[in-house]
N, C-alpha and C positions, 0 to 999 in steps of 0.2 A: 695555624691555631684557629679553630673555628669557634667564634663567639656567638654567631647568630643562629637562629632557628628559622631558616627560610628568609624571605625578603623582609618580613615585617617584625619577626620576634627575635628574642634573645634566648640562648640556651639556659637551662636551669642553673642557678648559682652565679649568673653573670648580670651585672648592672653596668650600663654604659652611658657616657655623656659625649656629645658630639659638638664640635664647633659649628654653630648654625649660621654665623654671619661674620663679616669683617666689620666690627663696630667702629673701630678707629684705626687709622694707619698713620705712622709718622716716620720720618727719616731720622736715623741715628748714626753717629760716627763711632759708636762704642760696641760694635760686634767684634767677634774674634778676628774677622777679616777686614775691619775698618768700616767704611760706609755700608749701610744696609737699611732694611725696612723692619719696623716692628709693627705687629698687628695684634689687636685684642680680639679674640674670637669667643664670644659668650656661648655658653651651652644652652641658650634659649634665645629666641628672637626678642630683642629688647623693644617693647612697644611703649613702655613708660618707665619713669624713674624707679618705680617699685620693683621692676623686673631686674634691676641691677643688684638687689639685695639678696644675700644668701645664695648667690649664684656663682658657681665655679666658671672660670674662663680658661681657655687655652691661649698661651702667648706664643705667637709664631714669629720667628726671626728669619729674614732672608738676607743673604750676603753672597759674595763671590771670592773664593780663595785663589782662583786661577782663571785665566781667560777661557770662556766657554763652559764654565762650571758654576752652578748655583748650589749654595748650601742652604738647607731648610732645617730649622730647629723648632720642634713642637714641644712645649713644656706645660705641664699642669702646675706644679709648684716649682718655682725657680730658685728657691733658697737653699735647697739641699746640695749635696756634692754630686755633680753630674758625672756620669760614667765616662771614663777615659776612652776615647776612640782609638782608631788606628794611627800609626805614624803616617804623617803626610809630608814627606820631605820636599814635595814640589809646591806646597802652599806658599804663595807670596803675599796674598791679601791685597786689598785695594783694587781688585780687578773689576769691581762692579760700579756702574753709574746708576744713581738712584733718582727717581722722580716720583713725587706725590702730587696727585691732581684731585679734583672734585670727584672723579669717578673711581679712584683707587690709587694704587702704587705699582711701580715696576722697578725691577733690578735688571739692568742690561749688562751683559758681559760677552764680548765678541758678538756673534750673531744670535746668541741665546738670550731670551727675555723671560723672566718670571713675573707674571702679571696677577695682582690681587685686585678683585673688584669689591667695592664697598657694598655693604648691605646684605640683604637676604636673597638667595641662599649663599652659603660659603662657596667661593670660586677662586681657585688658584690654577692658572694655566701656565704651561711652559711652551714657548713658541720659538721657532728658529727661522730666520729669514722670512717672517710673516706666516709661517706654517705652524699649525698647532701640532705639537708632539704628543702631549698627554696633559692630564690635569687632575686636580683634587676637587671633588664636588660635594654634594649633599651626603652627610653621614660618612664622610671619608676619613676625616681626622677625628680620632676618638680617644677617650680615656676610659678604661674599663677596670672594674673591681671584680675579681673572680674568686669564688670560694675554692678551697683546695680540692674539693671533691667534684667540682664542676666538670662535665664531660666535654672538654674543649679540645681534645686530641692534641696534646702537647708534643706528641712525637715520641721517639724512643727514649727510654730512661737510661741515662748513663750510669754505670756502676763503677765505683761506689758513688752513691748520690747523697744529696743533702738529707740528713736525718732529722733536722730540726726545721723543716719547711713550715712557714707560717700558714695559718688556716686560711688566710686571704692574701692574694697578691694583686698588684696593680700593673697595668699594661698601658702603653701608648701605641696607637697604630695609625697608619696612613694607608689610604687606598688610592692608587693612580689608575686612570682609565686605560682600558684596552680598546683600541679601535678595531673595527671589523677586519678580520684577517691578520691582525697583529700577532707576532710570535715572539716568545721570550727564550733567551739562551743564557747559559752560564750557571751561576750559583755554585761554582766549585766543580770538583771531579765527581760527577754523578754518573752512575752506571746504567740508568734507565734511558728513555728516549732523549735525544739531543734537545728537542723542543720541549720546554717545560710547562706549556699550557696544560691546565687540568691537574697539575701536581700540587701536593702539599709538601713543603720542604722545610725542615728544621736545620738551621745552621748550627751544627753541634758535632764536633769531631768525634768519631767513633771507630773502633777497630772491628769493622763488620765484614771485611772481605769485599770482593767486587760483585757479589751476586745478591746484594741486599739494597734497601733504600738508604742505608747508612753510608757515610763517606769519610775518608781520611782527611780530605782537603775541602773544607767548607768555606765558601767565600760569599759574603752577602752582597754580591754585585751581579747585576744582570744587564744584558744587551738586548735592546728591542729591535725588531725588524724595521721599525719606523725611524731609526736613526738617532737613538739616544741611549744612554745607559743610566743606571741607578746603583749607587752604593749606600747601604745602610751603615752608618759610621758607629757601629757597636760591635765589639768583639765577642759579646756573649751570645746566648741563644736568640737568634732572630728567626721568627716563624713566618714563612712565606705561604700565602695562598695565591697560586698563579692561575687566575681565572677558574678557581675551584670552588671556593665558598661563594664569592660574588663573581659570577662568570664574566662580567664586563670589566673586571678590575684585577690588578695585582695588589694584594694586601701584604703589608709587613708590620710586625708587632714586636716590641721589646718590653721586658719587664722594667718597672720603675716609674719615674715621673717625666722622663725626657726621651724623645726620639729625635735623632738627627740623621738626615740623609743628604746625598748629593745627586744632582742631575747633571749628566755630561752630554754636551752637544755632539752631533755628528758632523756632516750628514751621513757618512758611511760607517759601517761597523768598525773599520780600521781606524777612522777618526775618533770614534768613541774610545777604543782601546788605547789610542795614542794619548788622549786626554786623561784617561783613568790611570795609566802607568806614569804619566808626567806628574800626577798628584801623589800616587802611592809608591812610586819607585819603579825604575826600569830594570830589566834584567841586565846583568853585566855580561861581558864577553867571556865565554868559557873557553878553556884551552882546547886547541885543535886535537890533542891526543885523546881528549875525553869522548870524541865522536867515534872512536874506534870500538872494536869489540871488547866487551868486558866478559871475563870468564870467572865463575864463582865456584867455590868449594861445595856449594849448596849448603843446606841448613844442618840436618841431623845425620848426614853421611859421615863416615870415618875418613879422616884425612890427616896427613902430616906433610913434611917437606918433600918426602919421596913421592907422595901422591901429586903434589903440585908440580914437581919437576917432571914427572911422567906425563902429566896432561900437557904441559908446555912443549915437551919434546915431541909428543905425538901430534899436537897441533902444527908445530913447525914442519914436521916430516910430511904433513899433508898440505902444506902451503896455506895454512889458515892463520893469518896474523892476529896476535892478541896484543891489545894496547894496555889493558888493565887486568890484573888478577885481584879478585876480591876474596878476602878471608871472612867467612860469616861467623856467627856467634861463638862457635867452639874454638876459636883461636885463644879464648880465655877459658879458664877452668870452670867446669859446671858449678852452679850455685853462686858463683862469684861475680856475676855480671852486674855492674861493670866494675872491674878493678884495674883495667887497662894494662894488665900483665899477661904476656904470652904464657900459655900453659907449658911449663918446663918439661912435662912428661911427653909432650907431643912436639914441641918446638924448642929444643934445648939450646939452639944457637940462633935466636931471632935476628941479631945484628948481621951475622954472616948470611943468613937466608935472604934478608932484604937486600943486601949488597949483591948477592948472586942473581936475584931477580932484576935488579937495576942493570947489572952487567948484560942481561939479555934484552935490555931496553923495554922492560915491562914496568909500568907503574903499579903501585900497591894501594889497595883500598881495604880498610878494616871496618868491621861492624861496630856500632855503638848503640846504646840507648841511654835515656836520662835517669835510669833507676840504679840503685845500689842495693844488691842483695845482702841479707843479714849476715851471711857467711863471709862476705868480702871484708878484708882488713880495713877497707876504706869506710865501711859503715860506721864503725865507732869513731874513726877520725872525723868524719863529717858530722856525726851527731854531736860530738863534744864542741865542735867549732860553730854549731848552729847553721850548718849548710843544708839541712834537710827540712822539708815541709812539715809543719806541725799542726796538730789539732788545737782547738780552742783551749784545752786544758794544759797545753804546753808539751804534751807527749808527741813523739815522732809518729807521723801517719805511716802505717804499714799495712800491707795485705799480702796474700800468698799467691795471687794470680801472677803467672809468668815466672817470677823468681821468689823463692821462699822468703817471707818476711821483708820483702823489698820496700825501700823508701824512695822518695822522690827528691831530686836536687831542686832547691829553691832558686831558680834563676832570677827572681826579683831581688835577691840579695847580692849586691856587687861582690862581696867577699866570696860567696859561693861560686859565682861565675869565674872569678880569678882562680879559685882553687881547682874547679873542673877544667878550666883551660890549661892549667899547669900540667895536668896529666896528658892532655892532648899534645902540648908542645914537646913533651918528652918523646912521644911516639913519632911526631914529625921529625924531630932531631935524629931519631933512630932510622928513619927512612920511609915512613908511611907518607903517601902522597895525597890521599883523600879519604873521606869518611862516609860511610853509609849511616845516616842518622835515622835509625829505625824507631818506631813507636812514637810516643808523644801525644797519643790520643786519650789514653785512660787516665785522665787527670781528675782527681776528686774535687768535690765542691763542699765537703764538710771539713774544711781546713782553714788555716789562717796563713796568709802570705806575708812575707817579711815587709813588703812595701805597702801593705794594707789594701791591696787590690781586692775588689769584690770577687769571691771565688767563681761565681758564674761567668764573669767577664774573663777570668784568667783561664778558664777551661780551654777555649780555642786559642787564645793568645799564647799559651805556654809553648806551643810548637814554634812560634816565631822566636821566642827568647832562646829556646834550645838550639834551633838551627843557627840563629845569629851568633851565639857563643862559639859554635864550632866553625862557622864560616869565617868569622873574624880572625880566628887563629890561622886559618889557611891563607887569608889575605895578608896577614902580618908576617907569616913565616915563609910563604911561597911566593907572594906577590899577587896583586889583584888579578892579573891575567892567567894565573895558574890555579886559582881557587875554584874547586868544584865539590859539591856534595852529591850524594844519592839519598834524597830525603823522602819520607813517606807522608808525614803530616804537614799541614800548612793552613793558612788563612790569608786574608787580604794582605798584600805586601810580601807574601812568601816568594813571589816571582823574582825578588831581588837576591835570592840565595839558591840558584839552581844547582843540580838538576833534581827533578822529582820523578818518582816512579809510581806505578799504578797500584801497588799493594798486592794482597793475597788473592790471586785468581786460581781457578781450577784448570786442569789440563784437558780442556775440551774446546771444540769450535765455538760453542755458545759463549764460553767465558772469554775467548779471544775477541768475540764481537762486542761483549759488554766492556771489555778492557778498552777497546778503541772508542766506544761511546764516552767512557770516562775521560780519556785523553782529549777528545774534541770538546767536551764540556769544559774541561780545565783551560783549554786554549781560549775559549770564549770568556774566561774569567781572568785573562791577563797573564797567563803563564806561557812562556815562550819555549821552554825545553822540557821534554817529557820522555819517559821510558817505561818499560814493563818487563816482566819476567818472561823471556822467550820460552815457550813451551808450557807456560802456566806454572804456578807455585805448588799447589796441593796436588798430590798424586803424581803419576808418571804418564806423560802423553804417549799415545801410540805414534808410530813413525809418521803417519800422515799429518796429524796435528802438529808435531814437532817441525816438520819441514815447511808447512804452510806458515806457522808462526815465525819461523826463522826468516822467511822472506819479508813478512810484515815488520819484524823487529829490526831488521837491517835497513828498512826504509822508514824508520822512526828517527827522531833527532838523535837519540842515544840508544844503545843496544847492549843488552846484557843477558847471557845465559845464566839462569838461576832456578833452583827448585828447592823442594823441602826434603824429601826422603830419597832422592836419587840424583846421581850426577847428570849433568846436561851436556856432556861432550857428544858431538854428533855421531861418532862411530859406535856408540852404545845403542843407537837406534837402527841404522843400517848404513851401508856404504853410500847409498844415494843421498842420505842426509849430509854426508861429508861434501858431496858435490854441490848440493844446494847451498851449504854454508860458504863454500869457496866462491860460488858464483855471485852471491849477494854481498859477501864481504868485499870482494874485488870491485863490484859495482859501487858500493858505498865509498871506497877509497878513491875511485875515479871521480866521484861526484863531490869530493871534498871542497874544491874551489867554490862550487855552487852552494853547498851546505854551510860552509864557513861564512860566506857572504850573507846567507839568510840569518845566521846568528848575529852578525854585525848589524844587520837591519833591525833585528829585534832589540838590540841594545840601544839603537838610536830612535826607534819609533814605537816600540812595544808590540809590534805585530809578531805573532808567534811563528816558529819555524814550521810546525805542523798546523794546518789551517782547515777548519770546516769549510765545505764548499760554499756555504752561505756567507762566510766571511770574505772569501775571494770573489764570489759572484753574487753580490747582494741584489742585483737587478734581474736575476734569472729566477723566477718563482719556482722552477723545477728543482732548484738546489735547497729549498728551504728546510726540508725534513731529512736530507741525506745524512746518514750517520754510519754508513758502511763503506765510505770512501772519503778521501781527503786530498788536500793539496800539500805536498812537501815543498815548502817554499812557494814562490809564485807560479812556477812553470811545470811542475811535475804532479800529475794526477795519479794517485795510488788507490787501487781497489783490492784489498786483501781477499784471499780465497777462504771462505768460511764453511766449505762443504767438502766431504771426502771425494765426491765425484768431480771436483774442480770447476763446477759451474758457478758463474758470477753474473749478477745483474748489475749494470752500472749505467750512469748517465754522463754523457759528454756535452758540455755547453757548446754554443755555436762555434763554427770554424772547422778547419781541417786539423785534426789531431794525428800525431805520429807515435806509434808504439816504440818506445825506446829500445826494446830488446830485439824486435823483429824488423823495424823500419816500415811496417805497414801504415799507410795513411787511411784514415777513416773520417767520414763527415760527422760533425757534432750536431747539437741541437736535437738530440734524440737519445733514447735508451738503447742499450745493447745487452745481449746475452751472449756470454763467451764461455768457453771451456778451456782450462789451462792445465798442463801437467805441472809437476812440482818445481820444475826449473823456470817457471814463468808465472806471471800474474798480470792483470791489466795495469800497465805502467805507461801512461801517455804523456807526451810533451805538448804543452800549450801551443796553439797556432802562432807562428812567428817568433817563437822563443829562440834566444841565442844562449846555448848552454855551455858554460866554461867546463872543460873536461880535462881532468888531471892526468899526469903521465905515469903515476905509480899506483900499484895495487897492493903494496905490502905494508903500508902504514898511512895513518891519517894526517900526520904532522910534517909533511914534506914541503918543499918550495913549490907552491902552486904555479909560479910564473915560469918555472923551468920545464920546458916541453909542453906547455899549455896548448890545448886546441880549443877553438871556438866552433861549436857545432850549431849550424844555422838550420832551423826547421821551417818547413813550408807553412804558408798561411799568413805571413806578415807582410807589411809594406813599410817603406821608409827606412830610416836609419835607427839602429839600436845602439845604445851606449851601455857598455858592460865594464864594470870595475871589478878587478880581481885583486884580493889582498892576501898575501902570504901570512903564515902564523907569526913571522918576525916583524910584521907591520908594514913591510914594503908593499906598495900597491901600484897598479898600472891600469889606465883606462883605455878602452878600445871603442872605436866606432865601426859598426858593421852594417853593411848594406843587406837588408833582409832579402833582397831579390837574389842575392848570391847564395841560394839554398845549397847546403852540403848534405842534407839528410833527406 
């Protein structure tokens, strides 16, 4: 949100006040976290007593909710109802040590210190182990009044939007310094460049596909290459200017009278993510079977039980193991979404069908959304019970996008949650194993929520409530270790309800690349598990795109064949596609001891399964901008092929790397250009890695300790310790001499 006109001026319709100095600083025991600092920051330098009259101030509060984390709260007027932030299950409070001196004040927590200097100009610095990370200086903390017609670039307008927007709105903003060469990552699943410098980003969930500036999963959290992170604790529209409006700073602004943010210490990006997920929630362990191949009916295709059976028979005949079969929208009757009832014209015996699928050892996923179409029998039931979101005049909010006359379940109403969950429990009892929670982004702001939440704040937060309602049912009915979603929308904290997938891509190489960028950006936002539609969603891929995307998809944490208007079974492209699918499905099954261990690591540390190169190699400057390759766990480097001719440019960090498929050893610390046929891609093992290698190729949820091999790769020294855990919880640790290279 651009408020300024160059370095000196403001845009037309904007008036702004800035905290010019720390006039007084005092210790308080009364912050939300316990001990903290309070600072009065007048919007003019106070030279005499008269300057204190008719003068707004900003009240700045600093405290610590968790070791290595500082909370900063900037308020213009403190007497109003402050916006509710995100759930912070890891907040313990009392983690800060406070000191006030003649020079200023400091909050220390772990090795992180927030230092406020008295007097002019305003100065707030964040330091770690004596090193300055970032800070807030002159004209950084501001309070702005903006005319409704002011050209401030508020970003995409979500429809339906607020119809009664006030003529003037107020905003609070902060600007944190960017050092020379400092890079910013994260801010949710964004499909542009991985490095966010130079971008204007609005945190506002939208159904915009993968080829636009909009995003399904907006997270107001970023990681800096200097070893710290920042979360803006506001679920509403947060506007970021990342070295764009003020090129030396990251600015973030929210509407209203209060802005709250957290600074997370590092020193490494992994440490930042560990602290961030410790505060906002860690991902759970997902079931081993979910790592296997998911096959979908696709969206608008014709299908019934015979179609499903035929696909599974043909997959089995080709030795292509399926772990999950997904029924997309039309398992329910058209116009009725959602009524949670199998369409009897197509599925006359759903109970028997589900049992027959389970007899084949296939799990079942069904599609959901949080909307109730007007034709659905549940519409009137929900309306009478008060379970649907309403307008200010008491009428049910409806529109005709997606489903005719659809309404929205009000998940801020506990009774509505219980009602919605009762429908899901019936499906789980019937034999459904997991749910694809689609949509959740088109959330109106011209409505009244049952719990009184500000509609702007509920827009992004709705996805959280929706996914939580569904995930809780699976935890309660299936058990915590068996609960898994396939979710599209999310915000901060959404990592606690995996898995998420990348949304509506097109069936092209370019869309495959933008999909990867989105997944890597989401990984830098604290999400550990991620998937995408193999082959792309819109349109039908040519055989080349399908085969290249299959290799990429089966080297992601989770893997699903899905599309819009055509089936995605491999033989419909060519027989070579069958061979590609078999090769990479078999490879993933063999890698399951390694991948499952990466999932366990994510649950304990918050470090994602798929990792940007800059996350795994933060000290190698050559990795900083890489967004066409990634690490799968700590030891596998994957560079998907995004060109029909099979040519790939990739970078290998220092050391001797070994190609997993060919055994070729190549030196790192340099760029490589390679050409691969469809049965291969750059897939390199980290120097000195010990890779646990499973014994089975037919399923993901086997006993990893039975027939386990430990593959020792060149380039390492000393002893490696490897722990392998089976899906049933049994584990065994091994010590391996890296000198005994087997590969």
